C-alpha atoms as one frame of an Amber mdcrd trajectory, in Angstrom:
protein
  18.747  10.804  31.501  19.598   7.753  33.248  16.051   6.277  32.991  15.771
   7.187  29.185  19.210   5.691  28.519  18.156   2.642  30.228  14.639   2.172
  28.554  14.453   0.206  25.308  13.654   2.352  22.205  10.940  -0.301  20.754
   8.906  -1.967  23.598   7.883  -5.575  23.414   4.350  -4.950  22.479   5.340
  -3.865  18.887   1.628  -3.185  17.538   1.043  -0.019  20.102   2.807   2.177
  17.301   2.251   5.240  15.361   3.243   4.120  12.179  -0.483   4.748  10.756
   0.056   8.373  11.737   3.656   8.528  10.103   2.809   6.918   6.985  -0.275
   9.293   6.839   1.740  12.610   6.981   5.008  11.082   5.102   2.240  10.710
   2.264   0.967  14.076   3.057   4.577  15.051   2.659   5.243  13.725  -0.612
   2.038  15.594  -1.863   3.176  19.161  -0.565   6.659  18.368  -2.193   4.855
  17.408  -5.530   3.197  20.760  -5.512   6.550  22.321  -5.967   7.609  19.997
  -8.793   4.415  20.312 -10.613   3.869  24.027 -10.323   7.892  25.180 -11.374
   8.521  22.233 -13.309  11.355  21.761 -11.308  12.476  20.779  -7.484  16.412
  22.496  -7.478  15.765  25.899  -5.953  11.867  25.755  -5.402  11.127  23.194
  -2.935  11.932  24.343   0.881  13.818  21.512   2.132  15.033  21.435  -1.214
  16.499  25.090  -0.622  17.388  24.288   3.122  19.750  21.346   2.418  21.090
  23.035  -0.510  19.425  20.937  -2.778  20.903  17.480  -1.499  17.280  16.205
  -0.898  13.515  17.306  -0.852  10.746  16.858   1.507   9.523  14.163  -0.867
  13.086  11.977  -0.839  12.927  11.897   2.762   9.287  10.637   3.044   9.918
   8.032   0.272  13.318   7.043   2.146  11.086   6.850   5.530   8.515   4.579
   3.938  11.031   2.170   2.833  12.013   2.067   6.665   8.818   1.412   8.126
   8.631  -1.427   5.329  11.643  -2.646   6.296  10.577  -2.902   9.834   7.120
  -4.374   9.236   7.430  -6.551   5.958  10.169  -8.870   7.579   8.265  -9.044
  11.018   5.206 -10.083   8.348   7.274 -12.571   6.644   8.111 -14.419   9.969
   4.567 -14.565  10.819   3.831 -16.094   7.468   3.569 -19.953   7.269   5.555
 -20.028   3.945   7.157 -17.849   1.471   4.061 -18.339  -0.812   1.604 -16.891
   1.738   3.953 -13.715   2.252   3.894 -12.978  -1.227   0.165 -13.625  -1.725
  -0.263 -11.314   1.263   2.131  -8.408  -0.034   0.321  -8.801  -3.642  -2.690
  -8.520  -2.042  -1.514  -4.997  -0.045  -0.408  -3.149  -2.640  -1.148  -4.850
  -6.660  -5.016  -3.946  -6.274  -4.603  -0.464  -5.489  -1.757   0.277  -7.708
  -3.805  -1.351 -10.793  -6.620   0.771 -10.241  -4.652   4.151  -9.520  -2.759
   3.262 -12.506  -5.827   2.834 -14.771  -7.809   5.357 -13.580  -4.945   7.351
 -13.929  -4.384   6.568 -17.564  -7.881   6.270 -18.925  -9.842   8.892 -17.029
  -7.445  12.050 -15.182  -5.338  11.619 -17.914  -7.960  11.995 -20.556  -9.676
  14.774 -18.864  -6.182  16.422 -19.180  -6.761  16.801 -22.937  -9.760  19.153
 -22.557  -9.403  22.906 -24.116 -11.609  25.616 -24.725 -12.199  24.203 -27.994
 -12.958  20.519 -27.063 -14.637  21.360 -23.794 -15.300  17.551 -23.470 -12.032
  16.578 -24.103  -9.833  14.978 -27.298 -11.078  11.053 -26.360 -10.592   9.562
 -29.498  -6.891  11.525 -30.254  -5.856  10.434 -26.631  -6.576   7.021 -26.783
  -5.491   6.397 -30.059  -1.996   7.591 -29.622  -1.584   5.139 -26.276   0.829
   2.455 -26.581  -1.060  -0.217 -24.850   1.408  -3.076 -25.281   3.978  -0.424
 -23.255   1.053   0.271 -20.776   0.806  -3.564 -20.221   4.138  -3.761 -19.557
   4.403  -0.792 -17.423   1.301  -2.004 -15.219   2.258  -5.380 -14.488   5.963
  -4.561 -13.939   4.653  -1.809 -11.284   5.907   1.205 -13.258   4.439   4.102
 -13.689   2.772   4.911 -16.820   4.318   6.655 -19.981   3.349   7.516 -23.261
   0.231   9.300 -22.959  -0.517  13.006 -24.874  -1.982  15.253 -22.230  -1.476
  17.844 -20.004  -0.135  19.909 -22.872   0.105  23.633 -21.173   1.692  22.877
 -17.876   5.607  22.309 -16.947   5.276  18.967 -16.897   3.445  17.708 -20.029
   2.683  14.082 -20.218   3.303  12.966 -16.997   0.176  11.030 -15.953   1.357
   9.633 -12.495   5.019   9.896 -11.940   4.773   8.942  -8.319   4.211   5.421
  -9.267   7.425   4.701 -10.384   8.548   3.661  -6.506   6.301   0.896  -6.104
   8.384  -1.360  -8.261  11.458  -0.610  -6.185   8.995  -1.258  -3.074   8.047
  -4.466  -4.478  11.763  -5.488  -5.286  12.491  -4.886  -1.594   9.657  -7.573
  -1.056  11.623  -9.979  -2.732  14.750  -9.989  -0.866  13.081 -10.299   2.559
  13.059 -14.083   2.173  16.909 -13.851   2.814  16.310 -11.950   6.077  13.773
 -13.796   6.681  16.566 -17.079   6.763  18.508 -14.623   8.998  15.993 -14.744
  11.576  15.899 -18.799  11.052  19.398 -19.552  11.627  19.388 -16.668  14.456
  22.496 -15.015  12.871  20.737 -11.409  13.195  24.011  -9.958  12.249  23.645
 -10.673   9.073  21.510  -8.356   8.542  23.758  -5.870   9.683  25.908  -6.771
   6.653  22.607  -6.250   4.240  22.522  -2.945   5.589  26.498  -2.276   5.542
  26.941  -3.505   1.861  23.670  -1.276   0.492  25.069   1.833   2.590  28.014
   1.507   1.716  27.268   1.895  -2.311  25.194   4.808  -0.971  28.201   6.442
   0.510  30.198   5.797  -2.399  27.771   6.877  -4.659  27.408  10.140  -2.740
  30.871  11.077  -2.999  30.854  10.212  -6.526  33.365   7.356  -6.443  31.239
   5.336  -8.174  28.271   6.399 -10.852  25.473   3.877 -11.641  23.785   4.806
 -14.853  20.191   5.066 -15.365  18.057   4.045 -18.691  15.245   5.806 -18.676
  14.274   3.643 -22.173  14.257   0.569 -20.147  11.020  -1.234 -19.857  11.912
  -2.581 -16.328  14.463  -1.057 -13.680  14.938   2.414 -15.153  16.675   3.807
 -12.300  19.115   1.358 -10.889  20.929   4.379  -9.069  18.059   4.483  -6.694
  18.468   0.966  -5.565  21.681   1.665  -3.061  19.238   4.399  -1.111  16.033
   1.881  -1.078  17.828  -0.805   0.217  20.018   1.210   2.824  16.412   2.564
   4.288  14.742  -0.736   3.842  17.810  -2.821   5.516  17.953  -0.012   8.270
  14.429  -0.628   9.251  15.072  -4.548   8.964  18.254  -4.209  11.594  15.899
  -1.942  13.798  13.423  -4.966  13.562  16.208  -7.934  14.745  18.020  -5.668
  17.122  14.758  -4.065  18.620  15.724  -5.616  22.188  19.211  -3.806  22.171
  18.218  -0.379  20.917  17.939   2.195  23.802  15.762   4.990  23.851  18.030
   8.002  24.328  17.468  11.897  24.551  21.060  11.844  23.891  20.822   9.991
  20.419  17.820  11.937  19.569  19.675  15.750  20.135  22.605  13.898  18.276
  20.435  12.810  15.439  18.998  16.420  15.104  22.573  18.472  15.414  23.734
  15.853  12.739  20.922  16.162  10.099  21.012  20.107  10.642  24.656  20.053
  10.163  24.628  18.053   7.197  21.822  19.748   5.560  23.482  23.465   6.138
  26.874  23.678   6.693  28.389  20.428   5.184  27.088  18.312   2.272  26.552
  14.662   3.324  22.905  14.602   4.095  22.538  11.140   2.230  25.223   9.759
   4.420  23.768  10.325   7.942  19.627  10.056   6.908  19.766   6.294   7.113
  21.188   6.578  10.956  19.687   9.879  12.271  16.635   9.562  10.366  15.997
   6.419  11.169  16.992   6.752  15.004  14.173   9.489  14.889  11.689   7.997
  13.027  11.005   5.122  15.696  12.172   7.384  18.575   8.249   8.688  17.381
   6.872   5.747  16.224   7.202   4.213  19.612   7.038   7.048  21.817   5.335
   6.494  25.324   3.832   9.777  25.505   2.691  10.370  21.858   0.353   7.470
  21.298  -2.001   7.620  17.913  -2.461   3.863  18.331  -5.635   4.019  16.552
  -4.927   6.614  13.985  -5.947   4.453  10.955  -8.976   2.513  12.479 -11.169
   4.592  10.345  -9.164   3.485   7.251  -5.175   3.108   6.262  -5.542   6.213
   3.731  -2.028   6.671   3.359  -1.650   4.346   0.283  -4.234   5.966  -1.716
  -2.777   9.413  -0.970   0.691   8.612  -2.428  -1.477   6.681  -5.362  -3.448
   9.678  -6.534  -1.758  13.160  -5.313   0.160  13.575  -8.655  -2.463  13.136
 -11.072  -4.724  15.156  -9.279  -2.367  17.816  -8.368  -1.618  17.697 -12.587
  -5.154  17.997 -13.543  -5.758  21.050 -10.811  -2.719  22.757 -12.285  -4.053
  22.247 -15.915  -7.191  23.529 -15.462  -6.193  26.500 -12.672  -2.639  27.687
 -13.170  -3.270  31.189 -13.718  -4.902  31.034 -10.412  -2.461  28.795  -8.355
   1.108  28.946  -6.250   2.483  25.763  -4.870   1.158  26.339  -1.583  -2.479
  27.310  -2.938  -2.225  24.058  -5.420  -1.629  21.782  -2.154  -4.475  23.080
  -0.119  -6.589  22.573  -3.494  -5.294  19.373  -4.324  -4.872  17.616  -0.697
  -8.645  17.379   0.227  -9.293  16.218  -3.167  -6.795  13.567  -3.071  -7.841
  12.526   0.343 -11.326  11.880  -1.101  -9.678   9.361  -3.553  -7.868   7.830
  -0.810 -11.228   7.101   0.921 -12.462   5.424  -1.867  -9.471   3.677  -2.890
  -9.576   2.276   0.716 -13.192   1.368   0.766 -13.639   0.001  -2.970 -10.143
  -1.545  -3.570  -7.728  -2.073  -0.625  -9.690  -2.814   2.020 -11.432  -5.844
   0.306  -8.420  -7.331  -0.480  -7.197  -6.634   2.975 -10.117  -9.043   4.109
  -8.917 -12.028   1.707  -5.463 -11.640   3.815  -7.298 -12.101   6.873  -9.219
 -15.096   5.070  -5.819 -16.780   4.244  -4.793 -16.496   8.058  -8.210 -17.851
   9.479  -7.437 -20.580   7.048  -4.312 -21.300   8.027  -5.128 -21.393  12.136
  -7.817 -23.924  10.967  -5.635 -26.271   9.174  -3.362 -26.064  12.092  -5.850
 -26.617  14.634  -7.341 -29.672  12.411  -3.395 -30.877  12.468  -3.380 -30.793
  16.176  -6.634 -32.368  16.666  -5.665 -35.620  14.565
């Protein structure tokens, strides 16, 4: 026990981690959770984790929150290794925007249109479908990284007209990216405790929100930031990851803290309502405990490609389409086992045809910066 307590949770070599493996399985968790939403038309009292936690949170919500933790850790590091704020944002845009744009357009103009196929219209009602799209609204949604709205499709299933609801979190991810330069200042001025202040502000608002002391209204009719009530949650988990980055040399690997974290999560899942309060602390610790576990090593998990983003981008519309055509033969679990391999194929194509080529541009930016710095040294 003493040896475990005295060991750092996060080692000096940050690149040797299980983040690629984690992101893949988190994306799979989102798809699994969405199967219950899509099949039943609701998450309450349908999804196993939601039932276990007495409808406090579902598996997809946990997975998305952990995505933000990982981003908070890695994106702050990316900013530190960027030569300027401009380079940082260019790299962030190249990573998420091309894949999002393609998924958005494929969802609207192909998968959504296929959702108009009926026994009377075996090739779909393409003219009717395209005519009823609000192209100005779709353009705004595309460039503000929102989920597509306004299509008339999937008419016979529990969630009609919802082409790709999973995309709504991408906008909030990018909002967190916009905050990172302020965290970068924390690193520059060597006042890492300021990162804790960022976390505590967001965490305090989340607690007050969970306890019903404050209420942040949503505005689903807005063209931008429709769900401001989600900002405290996303900022809390993002800043939690950032704090773990800044204090990586001080956080201990402890089996006692692991057991305490698991006990807290189980207690507040089943016996007391308060999971939203303990998850940013206990969940984040467990996440990094696995990510940097010395005996669980999946360091080369993504050597053939990072398919997690593609899984997240294409899971929902593929599930909707399968539900539309096979609803009478499905259950939530059967939907998952059919949808996941198809979504994986879409993610494979997304990585190789869209994401990877743009990521090579990121490498070109790094190489160009290295050449310039080398020339400056020579001069």
